[in-house]
N, C-alpha and C positions, 0 to 999 in steps of 0.2 A: 504493500500500500504506500510505501515511502521509499526514498533512496536509501535510508538507513536499513530498512527491511531487506533491500536488495543486497547491500553490503554484508549483512548478517547471513543471508543465504549463500553468498559466494564463499564466505569464511567457513561455513559449515562443510561445503563440498571440496574445498581446496586440499585438505590433508590427504584424502583418498587419491585425488589426481596426482599430487606431488609424489606420493609414495610409489605410484605406478611407473614412474620413469626409471626406477631402479632396474627394470628389465629391458630398457631401450639401449641398444649398443651405443647410439650416439650420445645419450645423456650420461651413461656410465663413463664414457671416455671424457666428456666435457666436465662433469662434476666430480669425478673420482669418488672418494669416500663419502661425499655429501649426497650422492645419488641415493634416494630412498630415505634420507633423513630430513628432508625438507617438509615442513608442516604448515607454515603460516604465510599470510600475505607478505610479511616482512622477509621471510625466507625467499619467497618468489622474487622479490625486488632485487635480490642479490644474484639472480641467474642472468647471464648475458643474453641479449636478444638472439633469437634463432632466425636465420636469414634464408632466403630462397637458395642462396649458394650452398648453405649447409645441407638443404634437402637434395640438391643436385650432387654434392660430394658424397652423400650417404646412399645414393642410388645402388640397388633398388630397395633393400630391406634394412637399411641402417637404423631406421626409426621404429622398427617392428618391436612391439612390447608384449606380444602374445605368441604362442606357438603358431606356426604357419597354418596348421590344420584348422585353426579357429578363424582364419580370415575368410570372409564371404566374397569379397570382390577386390580387385586391383584396378587402379585408375592412374592416369597421368594428365597433367595440365596441357593446355594447347601449345605451350612452348613459344608463344609469340615474342617473349623477351629473352629467348635463349633456350638452352636445353630444358626439356620438360621436367617437372618435378613429379615424383611418385607419391601416391597415397593409397591407403588400404583401410578396409572397414570390416568389422565383425557384424554378425547379425544384430547384436544389441546396438552397435553404432548405427545400423540402418534403421532401427526403430526410432532412435533419436532424430535422425535425418528426416524420416517420414513425418514425425510429429511436428518438427520445427518448420518444414516446408509447408505443411497444411495450416500454419498459423496465419491465414489470410482473413481479412475482415469480411471479404466475400469468400466463403469457404467452399470446399469440395464435398459433394454429396454423391450418393449412389444414383441420382438422376442425371448426373452430368455426363456429357460427351466431351472428353478432354483431349485436345490436340497438342501433342508434344512436338515442337518444331525447333529443337536444339540438337546438337550432336550427341550421338550415343557412343561412338567408338572411343574407348579409353577414358574420355572425359566423363565427369560424373553428372553433368547438367541434365541430359536427357534421361538417364537412368534414375536420377533422383526424382524428377517430376513424375515419371512413369510409376515408380514404386509408391510414391506418396498418394497418387491418384488411385491406384489399385487398392491401397490400404483403406481408402475411404469408399470403396465400392464403385468408383466411376468406370465408365467404358472408356478405354484409352485408345487413341489413334496415334501410332508411332510414326510421325511425319518428319523424320530426321532431315535437318536442313543441309546436310553434307552428302546426301545420296542423289545420284542422277535419276533414281526411280521416283523422286518426289519433286518435279518441276512445279513452278508457281501455278501453272494451269491446273495441275492435279490438286495442289493445296486449296485453290479456290473451289474446285468441285467438292472436295471433302468438307470444307467449311460450310458450303451451301447445302449439299444434298444430305449430309449426315446430321445436320442441325447441331453443329458444334456449339457448346455452351461456354466452355473455358478453353484458353490456350496458354501455352508456355513458349516464349521465344525471346530473342533479343529485341530491343525496342525498334530497331530498323525494320524488322519483319512486318509488323502491321502496316507500316507505310508502303511497303512493297505489295502487300495484299490489297491495299486500297487502290493502288495503281493497276494491279492485275484485275480487280473487280471492274473498274471502269473500262479497261481494255476489252472486257468480255460483256459489256453492256449492263453491268450491275451497279448499284449505288451502295457503298459499304454501310452507310448508316440506316438503310431502309430494307435491303433485300436479304439480311441475315438476322431474322427476328429472334432466333434461339440464343444468340450470343449474349452473355450477361457480364463477362469481365475478360480482360486481357492481362495475364500474368507476364511480366517481363523482367529480364535481368541479363547480366553478362557484359554490359557496356554502360558507361555513364549516361544518365538520362537527365536532361535539363527540365526545369519546370514547364517551360514553354513547349518543348517537344512532347512531353507527356500530355499536356493540355490539347495539343493539336491532334494527337492520336485518338484521344478520348472524343474530341469533337467529330472526327471522321467516322468513328464506329458507333458513337452514341452510347458507350459503356465505360465504366471505370477502367483505368489502367493501373494495375497494382504491381509495384516494384519489389523485387527480391534482391538481396545483396549477399554475396558469398563468393567462394572460389572452390576449385576442385579439392585443394588441400584443407580448406576450412569452409565447408558448405553451410548455408543457412545462418548467416551471421546477423541478419536483420530483415525487417520488412516494413511495409508502408501502412500507416494507420488510416482510418476513414477520412482524416483531415489532410491527407497528402504528405505528412511528414514521415521520414524514414527513421525507425527506431531500431536500436541494437538490442538483440536478445541477451541482455546482461544477466538474466537468470540462468543462462546457459554458458556464459563465458565472462572472463575478466578482460576489459578493454582498456588500453592505454594509448597515449599519443606521444610519439617520439619526434623531437625536433633535431634533425641531423646537423643543423648549423651549430647548435649549442650543446647537444647531447642530453638536453633536459627531457624527462619523461613525466607526463602529467596525466590526470584523469580526463581532462577535457582540453579544448582549444584546437588549434590547427597544426597538423603535422602528419606523420606517417602512422598508419593504424597498426597497433600491436595487439595480438589476440592470444589468450590462453583459454581454450575451450575446456569446460569442466567435465564433460561427459564424452571422453574418447578412450576406447579400449585398445584398438589395434595400433594406433599411432598418436600417442599424447604429444602435444606440442606446447612447450613453455615459452611464452613471450615471443610469439612468431610475428615477425615484421612482414606484413603482406606486401608492403611497397606502395599501397594506395595512399594518395594524399586525401585527407579527410578533415572535417571540422566537426568536433563532437561538443554537444552542449548538455549540461546536467540541469538546466533551468526547468523547473517543474511547472510549465505553463501550457502544455499541449492540451487542447480541449477534449482530446480523446480519453484523457484520464489515465493513460498508461504511465506508470512511474518507471520509465525506461529511458536511457539516454537517446537523444536525437542525433542524427549524423547526416552531413552532406558529403557525398562522395565526389571528389573533385577530379579523380582520374589518377593515372600512374604518376608517382611522385617525381617531381622535377620536370615533368613533360611540358614543353612549350617551345615556341619558336620566336626568335627575335625579329622584329621589324622596326628599324630605326631604334629609338630608345624604348620601345614597347615590347612586352612579352605576350604573345598571342597564344591562348589555349583553346583547344577544341570545345571544351564545355562552355566557356564564355561566348565564343563565337556562335555556337549552336543556339544559345539562348537568344541571341539577337536575330538570327535567321528566322527562328520560329515565333518571334514576336511580330513578324509581318502579318498583316490581316489575313485571315483564312481565305477571304475572297480572292487573294492573289494566287492561290492554288500552288504554292511552292512546297514541294515535298522533298526534292533532292537538290543537293548543293555540293560544292567542293571548294576548297581554299588552298592557296599556296603562299607561304610566307617567304618573300624575297627580302634581301637585306634592306631595301629602301621602300618597298611597297607591299601591301597585302592584296593579293589578287583573289577574287571570289567569282565563281560562276554559279548561277541559279537556273534550274529548269523552271520556266514560267511561260504561260500562254502569252502570245504577242499582245493581246489586249491589255494585259496588266504589267508588261515588261517595264515600261518607263516609270510608272509609279513605284513598283517594287524595288527597282534598282536605286531610285532616288532616296527612298526611305531607308533602305539598308545601308547605303553609302553614308548617310547622315548619322545613323545610330552607331555604326562601327567606328567612324572617325571620332565621334564624341566619346565613345567608351574607351577605346584604346589610345587615342591621340596619335595615330599614325596615318600616313597616306594609304588610301584604299581605292581599288578599282573594282567595280561590280559590273559584270557583264551578264546579259540574259542569253540563254541558249534555248532552242526549241525543246519542247517536251519530247522525250525519247532520246536525247543526246547523251546524258549521263548514265541513264539506265535504259537501254534499248527496249522498244516494245516487244521484240522477239523473246526477251527474258520472261515476259508475262504470258506469252501466247504459245511459245515453242513446247514441243513434247519430245523428250529424248527417247531413242530406241534402245532400251536397256535389255539385253538378252544374255543368256549364259554363254560361256565360251564353247566353241565347237571346233572340230578338226577336219570334218569332211564337207566338201563344197561341190555344187553342181557346175556344169560347164559354163553357165552364164553368171556365175557368182564370183566375187572377189575373194580369192583364198589368201590374200595378204592379211586378212583379218583373223586368220586361224589363231585360236587360243586366247584372243583378246575379247574383253567385254566391249560391246558395241555402245 
């Protein structure tokens, strides 16, 4: 009921977690005789931060704290910032993941048709949503967004014909679906009456882009925050704020410039999840830049920290004397009036000017470019050039209408067939 209650709950669970690292090869080596003797929050504060590089160096099972026969699944991160990191989970870990993922203010029920539109292979994202939805009795549609078998034309058909009620995807996906719907003669906010919410995660989401997606589809957009090695760290409340599940983890903020570590403020997010069996992580620095607040003023009544996820730490591009970040620029692009119909854009930070292109119908091009030029110059204080490009330039229409011929490999071909495709997936 209060932040003091939250601290008391964390302090109750910490001794069990801290004792569990005695069986982790990584922490036995790092902590020596202290491994297994840590008990309190004060003891935790003496543990050095665990980094992504630590996870890479310990590949594949250097953090394994249980016998391998107790591991239910193995996963790896996407590796977008270097070598992927390995993660593993027991059945009990999966129960925790399922419960935490299902903590949505619009929840999952046995009446839902749930489209999972994130990767399944190695990463936990698709598997996590699939398992959580099944645990709540939903009908799951496994629409992996990395499979040639699931082009946007098929996604659109599934959304419409199956009466999908909930979906899980990166925030960019519903924008793609909206463009696909219009390419096929549908209106996203009118012709999909079963849809009741869009679950999104996996990339930073600005307030204005979330609002635009919600306007397009006429349903709430509910954000999830986490990573393959630390799933389900937080979720969005009914009032649009992201809260950290601090009854499930201890969160800290690290300032790399000063070395200071605090409970709130702006810096890199450090996580100690309280309920991890296979792979306990102490003070894991995710590398995301965040802003955490402990101010107890959210109208939802949740006594949980709020967080703004600002993206990968240190990410930004210099333009003149300014530093341009994608999250800030995205906020300005999607502040354009909905009537301008801008869904897709790209920017390039050059040393002396910020170049932006926006897909926009010709009727709105002049107004959209003038408005965006003004807001970007005012916000960043750097020279900017905004150019309109025709709809279909940045994301070709064929992406939404094309159908891939996905077949199994074969070795025998007829006289009129191309046998250079032997053994290859088409």
